[in-house]
Structures are given as structure tokens and as C-alpha cells.
TIKOL-87991 format. One record per residue (C-alpha): x, y, z. Coordinates in steps of 0.25 Angstrom, whole numbers, plus 5000, padded with zeros to 4 digits. Example, Ala and Ser with C-alpha at 12.3 -4.5 7.8 and 13.67 -1.06 7.14 Angstrom:
BEGIN
504949825031/505549965029/
***
This chain:
BEGIN
511548584723/511848484734/513148554737/512548694737/511748674750/512848644760/513648764754/512448854756/512248804770/513648834774/513548974769/512348994777/513048944790/514249034787/513249154785/512549124798/513849104806/514349234801/513049314804/513049254818/514549294820/514149434815/513049444825/513849394836/514949494833/513949604833/513349564846/514749554852/514949694848/513749744855/513649784870/514849704874/514849774888/513649684892/514349554887/514449474900/513349534907/512649424916/511349434925/510349344930/508949344925/507949394935/506649314936/505349374935/504549244931/504549114923/505749064932/506749144923/508249124927/509549144920/510749224919/510949324907/512249354901/512549454890/513349384879/513549494869/512849614863/511649534859/511549404866/511449354880/511449214887/510449174898/511049064906/510248964915/508949014909/507748964916/506349014911/504948964911/504248994897/503549114893/502749144881/503249144866/503449294867/504449284879/505749334876/507049394881/506649544882/507349674883/506749794891/507049914899/506549864912/505849744918/504449824921/503249794912/503349914904/504849904901/504649754897/503449794888/504249894881/505449794879/505649694867/506249554865/507749544867/507949404861/507149324852/507049184859/505749164866/505649124881/504449034879/505148904885/505748854897/507148884899/507948784908/509248834913/509648864899/510848954894/510449024882/510949144873/509949244867/510249354857/509649494858/508749524846/509349604835/509449754838/509549734853/510749754861/510949754876/510849904879/509349884874/509149764884/509249824898/508349714903/508349574897/507049504901/506349374899/504949434895/503649384889/502949504882/501649424880/501349414895/502349534899/503049434908/504449454913/505149324915/506449394920/507549494916/508949534917/509549684917/510649704907/511649804911/513149834909/513249904923/514049824932/513349854945/511949834939/512249714932/512849644944/511649684952/510749624942/511549494939/510949414950/509549374951/508949314964/508449194956/509749154951/510749064959/512048984957/511448844959/510148774959/509648634964/508348574960/507748514974/506448464968/505648484955/505048614960/506048664970/507448714968/508548784976/509548884971/510748944978/511949034977/513149014986/513949134992/514949075002/515649205003/514449265009/514049145017/512749145010/511949055000/510749104992/509649004990/508449004980/507248914982/506348894970/505148804970/503948784960/502948784972/501748874976/501949004984/501448934996/502648834997/503948855004/505348814999/506348765009/507848735008/509048725017/510148645023/509948515031/510548495045/512048455042/512548315047/511148245047/511248095043/510048115034/509448245027/508448295037/507548425038/507848435053/508848535056/508848595042/509048745039/508148785028/507548905022/506048915019/505649005008/504349035001/503349144999/502449215009/500949235006/501249375001/502149314991/503449354998/504649264998/505249215011/506449135016/506649085030/507649005038/507048875044/507548765053/506948625053/506848555067/505748465063/505048415050/503748485053/503148625052/503648735061/502948725075/503148775089/502948675099/502248695113/503548705120/503948825110/504948745102/504848765087/505048645077/504848615063/505248695050/505348825056/506048965054/507348985061/506749115067/505649025075/506748945082/507549065087/506549175089/507549245098/508649245089/508949355078/508249325065/509449355057/510149245064/509049145062/508449165049/509649165040/508849155027/508749285019/507749295008/508349354995/507249344984/505949264981/504849254971/503749174965/503749154950/503049054941/502548974953/504048954958/504449004972/505849064973/506549114985/508049154987/508649175000/510049175006/510649105019/512049095025/512848975023/513248975038/512149045046/512349115060/511149035064/511848905069/510548845075/509548845063/510448865051/511248755044/512648805039/512848775024/514248725019/514248775005/515248675000/514648555006/513548465002/512348485012/510948435013/509848535010/508348515012/507248575004/505748575004/504548644998/503148645004/501948735009/502148855017/501348895029/501149045030/501349115044/500149115054/499949165068/500649055075/501849035065/502249165058/503149095048/503049035034/503248885038/503448775028/502448655029/502748515027/503148485013/502348355013/503048295001/504048184998/505548214999/506048274986/504748344982/504548444993/505748425002/507148355001/508648355004/509748394995/511248394996/511848534992/513148594990/512948744990/514248774983/514048684972/513348744960/512048674955/511248694943/510148594946/508948674942/508548674927/507548764922/506448844929/505448784940/504148774933/502948784943/501648714939/500848834945/501548964941/500449054946/500749124959/499649224958/498449224967/497249144961/495849184961/494749094956/493549174952/492149144956/490749174952/490149294959/491449334965/492049454959/493549474958/493949614962/495049674953/495949784959/497349834955/498649834964/500149834964/500849714957/501549644968/501649494963/501149504948/501349364942/501949414929/503149504930/503449614927/502349674937/501449784933/501249904943/499849854947/499049734944/497649684946/497149624959/495949524960/495349504973/496549574980/497549474973/498649524964/498449474949/497849344953/497649224944/496149214941/495449084938/494049094932/493048994927/492448994913/490949024914/491049094928/490949244928/492049324934/491749454940/492849564942/492649684951/493649774945/494349884954/495749894948/495550044944/495150124932/496550104926/496449954926/495249894918/495149744919/495049654908/495249504905/496149474893/496949364886/498149454887/499149414899/499649564900/498449644899/498449794898/497749794884/498449694875/498149784862/499049894868/500249784866/499749754852/499149614857/497849554857/496949504869/495649454872/494849524882/493849444890/493249544900/493549684905/494049804898/494149954900/492949964908/493249854918/493949944928/493549994942/493950044956/493549984969/492450094971/491850064957/492249924953/491949864939/491349724938/491849634927/491249504924/491949404915/491449264911/492549174906/491949074896/492448954888/493149044878/494049114889/495449064888/496048984900/496949104903/496649254902/497049374910/496449494918/497149624916/497049774916/496749834902/497749954904/498949894911/499649764908/499849644918/498949684929/498149554929/498449404928/497849274923/496449214923/496349064922/495049024915/494548884919/493348794917/492448774929/492748764944/492148784958/491348904953/490548804944/490448694955/489848784966/488748884966/489348994975/490749044979/491249154987/492649214991/492949195005/493649305014/494949365008/494549304994/495549184997/494449074997/493249044988/492148964993/491148884984/489848824988/488548754983/487348724991/486848584988/485648544996/486048515010/487548525007/488548625002/489748614992/490848694996/492248734989/493348824994/494548874985/495648954990/496249074982/497649054986/498648934988/498548855001/498748725008/497348715013/496048795012/494948795023/493548865024/492748875037/491348905040/491349005052/491749145055/493149105060/494048985060/493748945074/492348875075/492248855060/492048735051/493148725041/493448645028/494848625023/495448585010/496848545008/497848464999/498748365006/500148335003/499748224993/498848324985/497548274990/496448374994/495648365007/494448435013/494148425028/493148495037/493548555051/492948625063/493848735069/493748775084/495148845085/496248905078/497348795079/497448665072/496848575083/495548665082/495348625068/494448495069/494148405057/492648375056/491948255050/491048355042/490248285030/490948355018/490948285005/491548304991/492848354996/493848404986/495148484988/496148524978/497248624976/497248724964/498648784962/498748784978/497348834980/496448744988/495048704983/494148614991/492748574990/491748494999/490248475001/489548475015/488148465021/487548595025/487148535038/487948415043/487148295047/487848265060/487848305074/488748305086/490048355078/490548495076/490448485061/488948455063/488748605066/489348645053/488048685046/487948775034/486648845033/486548905019/485549015023/486549075033/487949135030/489149045030/490449105036/491649045029/493149065032/494349005025/495848975028/497048925020/498348865025/499548785020/499248645025/498148555030/497948415034/497048315040/497048275054/497548365066/497948505062/499048595067/499648735065/500148695051/498748695046/498448835050/497948925040/498849035033/497649125028/496249135032/495049215030/494849345038/493349335039/492249235036/491349255024/489849235026/489349155014/487849145010/487749005004/486449024998/486749154990/488249134988/488549264994/489649295004/490149405013/491349425022/491049425037/491649555041/492249605054/491349695062/491449835057/491749935068/490650025063/489649915064/490149885078/489850035082/488450015075/488149895084/488649965097/487850095094/486550015091/486749945105/486950075112/485650125105/484750005106/485349945118/485550075127/485050205122/483650175116/483250075127/483750175138/482850275132/481650185133/481950145147/482050295151/480650325147/480050205155/480950215167/481350355170/480050435170/479950425185/481150515186/480850665187/480950755175/481150705161/482350615163/481650505157/481350585145/482750635143/483350495145/482350445135/482650555124/484150545125/484250395125/483350375113/483950485105/485350435108/484950295105/484350335091/485650415088/486550305091/485750205084/485750295071/487250305072/487350155073/486550145061/487450245053/488650165057/488050035052/487550095039/488950165036/489750035039/488849955030/488650055019/487150065019/485950015025/485649865024/484449785030/484849645025/485149605040/484149585050/484949675060/484849785050/483349775048/483049765063/483949885065/483249965055/481949935063/482549975076/483150105070/481750145064/480950125077/482050205084/482050315074/480450325075/480550355090/481050495090/480050525079/478950465087/479350545100/479350675092/477850645087/477350605100/475950655103/475650735115/475250655127/473850675133/473650765145/473250715158/471850645158/471850645143/471850525134/473050505125/472850535110/472850425099/474150485094/474750475107/474350325109/474850295095/476150365098/476350295111/476150155105/477150195094/478150255103/478150125112/478150035100/479250095092/480150115104/480049965108/480149915094/481449995092/482049945105/481649795101/482149815087/483449885092/483749765101/483449665090/484349745081/485549735091/485449585091/485249565076/486449665075/487349565083/486849445075/487149515062/488549545067/488749405070/488249355056/489049465048/490349475056/490449345064/490849425076/491249335088/490649425098/489249415093/488749325104/489349405115/488749535110/487449465109/487449415123/487949555127/486749625120/485749515127/486349545140/486149695138/484649675134/484449585146/485049685155/484249805149/482949715151/483249685166/483549835168/482249875161/481449765170/482049825182/481649975178/480249925175/480149865188/480549995195/479550075187/478449975190/478849985205/478850135204/477550145198/476850055208/477550145219/476950275213/475550205212/475650165227/476050305232/474950375225/473750285229/472750355238/473350495236/472850615229/473950695222/473550835218/474150885205/474650825192/475850735195/475750645183/476850645173/476650715160/477250625150/476850715138/478250765137/478850765123/479950665122/480650745112/480650885119/481050875134/480851025136/479351015133/479250895143/479950985154/479051105152/477851005153/478250955166/478551095171/477151145167/476451025174/477251045187/476951195188/475451175186/475251135201/474251045208/472851045203/471951115213/470651035218/469451115224/468651025234/467151065236/466251015247/465250915243/463850975245/462950915255/
***
């Protein structure tokens, strides 16, 4: 029995060898035309790199394979194409899982039984659990198509590790006087990558005189690579004499030269994947630009320099992306290396693995702040392959949501009737049961759909049983949404109120506590510093800035700003306590406490009083870098609010301070014409034009009053149309309504006017009541209209923050003073005229009725004219004199 076991084992080994040889012979007999095919894998995500080679009819080798791990279901996959539908119809091509990190490994994989290369037009690394495409290669025996697909932009001949998170790759083409360079760094999207050649002949390596390329990504996510020249170890600045110095683009130094002769760096490709920036560019070895470019000797050891750091976006003064000071020791954020471009180097082992792999915009939900869900095109969806359209939340494409347990989340769903919204455990969405999978639905469903005209509100309350990671998706189409991180407690639990400021880029939190206020601010995008200000604009505002210095320490300071440059930002000694500042994945969050009314005098910050009963106007700004002490251009903000938000601290409500609408400006002008010119003119016509012959005073009074009422009515319609209805919440609206009512009563009052008493008769009681009413309503209308003009200007200042309110108010006062002086002069002339008439008639008998008949109808001028004519034709009254008897 002891000798039988080795004999049996030998038989099994021979059988296995025979079967393997038979399988190999069978593979070798299949599809031999593809044997020897090679092509680079094209990266989609998970830092996939490698070169695929077809060995025979059913096996392939992947050389220098780099890959971050997928789930246990990730496999080599066969499909007809690389779109989502084709991959969903595909199936595994090999049995080995891709659920571990591959570090520059060369491995052989066998196709599954029954598969052959004609059934594998696309070989992909794919995870069906999350519908994630890691990368792919197209398999073809067509010479032209295979040669076109053979090279991928992420693959190079050589690679050198510059720091733990920064690499340089290159491919030399001496025949074309060119070198392709790829910069790769596990940094945030707000960082730059710089690489180039130092000035030859220097005794020691130096940045001065170096020719470098600066690469990175714009705020829109687009890659760029520019040619820079270093004249000074500082940021790029233009001196007062016009000389440019620092780390500046070549095009700044030579504005008159041709751009093609100065900027010799040509962008080839760039992407952001898994928290890693990659930019490929080409440059000539020997450039035609002899002044700012260093010639590269490909066969000689030369000193190269590199750096990574924060990037300043363009602004009005400097319309370029400029690198900021790296602010770190040599070897971590910058360094010098000796490089021979012709020597092949394989110094990069495995993929770069970033700590923060999430590049999507982040939104932290708040109580009472709804999230608006819409649909739009897939531009930078985080999980390739991209769908045709995705969900946008608060105008951000498929953002990462962060919610807190116990805090209700409100969604206003406007994505369309074909995209019902739901929250699920399934990372793909689109109803997992249709893929024979199970899922847990936490909120939403078929009825959670709407359009902008009729949105649907969905309220979801995460509780302690909600997992740390769930997904928002569309019920009908897969991969339209993204992740929701569920965490315990946060700023929402610490503060009583919160609002989103303008453009939904900053959230402000506050709690009123006795005679002080606790304030926190959190950005919704990555930045170097975050600032909030109290005021309508940056100039003449009180600001609070939170930032993280180079050592990782958080700071919060207060400032007074009286200009738009660095020297106009003055640090104050405001009494702010409990100051905290931190960075959460590049997003600045800072907190502080301050008194409502500073207990000081004589300093500018002593006027920074917060009255909880009046609206507080708040603005914000973000930038790349901040520091204590004197500020300069490097501290300018890169993005800021477009308008202030007016916050009611007691109620927790807020509204954006809007620009003055043109229709409301027309409303104000028409009201001024009505109440400042036409209606007062009609009143003055009655009082000061009756001495003129005929009915001039009557015609002027009638036309001016009717014209004023018509203009006033049109002005009211303009305001109602713009504001979409009547609203009497403001004092201006209430006083305006009173003036409008009095003005509309006057024409009705004139129509119902009782007849005036004949000569010698006493006026009737109705006549007396009418006269009192006519005078009272007219004067009340004029007074209310004047007050409405002033309250309108006051309302304009409170609501829109117009800088011209003081000027307009002074102009209105000047107009009223001028009208008062004119009225006083006319009153003086009228009194003088009446006295003259009285003196001329004293001691004289005037035969005939020459008194003015003011019983004319104010609404019918023809009746007034006929009355005057009948009186004039009556002739003088005859008097018969008889002698007195004895």
C-alpha cells in the first residue's frame, strides 16, 4: 500500500500534463492570425495601465499591469463596444478576479472555455456589480486599426518617481526633435504640477533660469500645460516699471513675440481619475525660443526641477493660471533630479493611490434647505462608462451628498416625468430587480418625479439604521446618480439656523445666544481660504477669513475692507472668541463667536454692530492662499458671490439681494411723473390760473389730473406684473395703496359734485360736505403720494442695495423744495392780485353781474362754456330811480 501512492501520483501528473498539452495544442490551432497582436490598455479609471499581447487562440498576456482593486465581481470582460449598453450585454472573458492591487505585473490569462478571439472585439476590465469600466483594448487583426489603437496616451517608455505622490513619464523621439512628457500626481484638482530643465552650467541646482512646464486643470475641469520661465523664486508679478519677474508664462515676458515661438509646450492629453491628475504634453528638445527655453541634450545627464503646489486661477489683473509657493521642504513638494532622457527607466512600481479619490462636487445637506434635482448631459460622470444624461443637484453634476442621521433632507424633484427619483442600496440604480438583483429602497419611487413647473417634494430622514453609504438614482435608467455619505451629527446639530449664500457655494450657520452670536461658514468647493463679509459689496465691509497655513494649522481673523486691493484689507482687533478652522477634503470650515455690539469705541470695528431685528447682508469669497500680516495680489479671491444675501437672524430666513429690475425702475419713474409733476400741477392750476380769461384753469386741471391718474395706474400695473401679484408687506406698498385709493376717489367725487348755490343763496349741506371731502381727499392723496415716493426709495435701498439711493433721495428733496418755493411765489402773486382788485373797486358802483360763476361742472367743459355765455348775454341789470317825496 505504501508503494502504490507514489505510483498513483505519478499517473495523475502525467495525465494533467497530457491534458494541458492538448489544451495548448487546441489553443494554438485557433485564430492564429491574431497571435502577436499587441496594444496598450486605455485607462478609464482605477489607474489601469498595461500592454495586452495575444499569445494564441485562447490566452493573452498583460505586461506591466497596474490596477487599483475593484470588487470581487470585477473581471476581464468581453463586449461589442465600450458603451454602457454593450458592456451590460457582455460577459466575463477570463476567470481571474481583478479585486486586488496589481503592481507592474506581467501575467498570462486564459479565455473561458468556449470563447475565441472573434467573440472578443473589446477586451475590458469591468466590474458588473457597479457597472464600472476600468479600461479596455480593442482586438483586431486589421493592420491599420490595430496600429491606431496600439498606443494609449497614458503609456510611456520610461517613468521616474519624483516623490511619493508625484511621477514623471516620458517617451523620447530624437528623430522628430521632440519628447513627450506625462506628469502624474496624487493631489487635488486645485494643485499644479511643474517639471522642466534647470539652467545649464550652474554651480548648484537652482530654480532661477529654469525652463519648466506647468500643468494642471482649470476650474471647469479642463487640462492645460503652459511654458514657464523662472526669473525669481516668487509668484509672477509685474513691477511698477513694467518688468515681469517670478514664475511666469513665457508669453508674459514677450508679449510682442509670436505665441508659437514663445509657448513651445503642446498639450496632448489630460484627465482626473481616482484623485490623480495626469497631463501629457510635448515639447521640442531644441526650441526656436533661445531666450526662455533650455535646449535638452537627450544623451547627456542634465538637472531637472519639479514642484507641486496650489494653483491660482486667473483674475482681472493676471489672466493666467499661476503656481503659488509650494511652501514645503525639498523632496516633498519640490526638488532637483539628474535625468538622461535617452536612458530607459522603470522607477514607478504600481499605481498611484490617492487618499481622496472623490473628485465630484460635494454638497452637505442642511435642515430647511431643499436640494433641487434636475437632469442634464453627462459631462464628467465619476463612474465610466457615462450614461447619456445624469442627475444634477443644485446645478452640480452628480455630486457627492453628505447627510446627517436625524436631519431630514428635502428634495425638490424637477428631473422630468421619465426620471423618478429614489434612494437605494444599489450603486447602479435603474431598478435592480430588472437585473435579477435585490436592493433596499430608503425613499422615493415611481411617484417621485416632476418638472420645473410642478416639482415634487420628497423628504427623507436618515436614521441610525441607514448605512454609511447609499445612492441616489433614477428608477428607470441606470447610473444617473451617485453616492450619499451618511454621517453622525455635524454643524446642523450645533447651530439653530443655516442658509445657503449666493450661488450655493457657501453655507452660513448661526445661533443667537444672549448678547452674542455664534457663526460658522463652510465652503462647498475646495479652496485655500474662505471669507464671509457683512455688507453689500467687498468695499466698506467687515470680513472674517478662515484658512489653513503651510503647517496645517487653522486660523480665523477679522478685517475691515475699504478698497479692492491688498493694502485696503485691514486686520482688526475685533473681540472674536472660540475660533476654529479646519479643512475637510480641501473644503474650508471655520467657526467663531462675537458680541452683537462691540464694547469699544474709536476704532472702525466698534461700528460693526449686528442688530438681530434688521436684515444682515452677507457676501463671500474664496481664494488660493491667505496669510497673516500685510496682504498682496497673491491673496486676491478667485471666486466670489455675485450679490449679497439678506438674512433675518431671528426667523432664520434669507433672500438674495437682487439687482433692480428695469420694470421696477419704470414703475418708480412713472410714479414720480404722476405724483411729482402731473397731479401737483393739476392742483396748482385750480388755485393760480382762475384769473385768466375763459376756462384755461379748468382745462389744465382736468387734463393734468386725468393724465396723472392714468400714469399712476400704469405704474401700479408694471409693479404688479413684475412682482407677480399684490403684496402689502412693505410700508411702501401700504402707503402707496392709500395714495392710490385717494387719487381714484377724486374723479368719482368730481362726477357726483352737487350744484353750487346761485348768487345770494346759501350753499346746501351736500355742497358743504362735498367741498370738505374734495379738499380733504385731494390734499391727503398729495401727502400720501409724496410719502410713497420717499418710502419707495427707502425700500429700494433695503431690497436692492442700490448705491444711488442717497443721490436719488437728495434729488427728490431738492425737487420738492423747488416746488414749494414756486408755490410760495405763486401764492404771493395771487394775494397781491386780490389786494389790487379790492383797491380798484373801492368807492365805485359797478352795474351788472360781473362775479365769476364757479358753478361749472368739472367733468363737462361744454356746460361750463354755455353757462358763461348765458351770463354774458343777459346784459346789465337796469335800476329805476324815483324822486323822494317831500
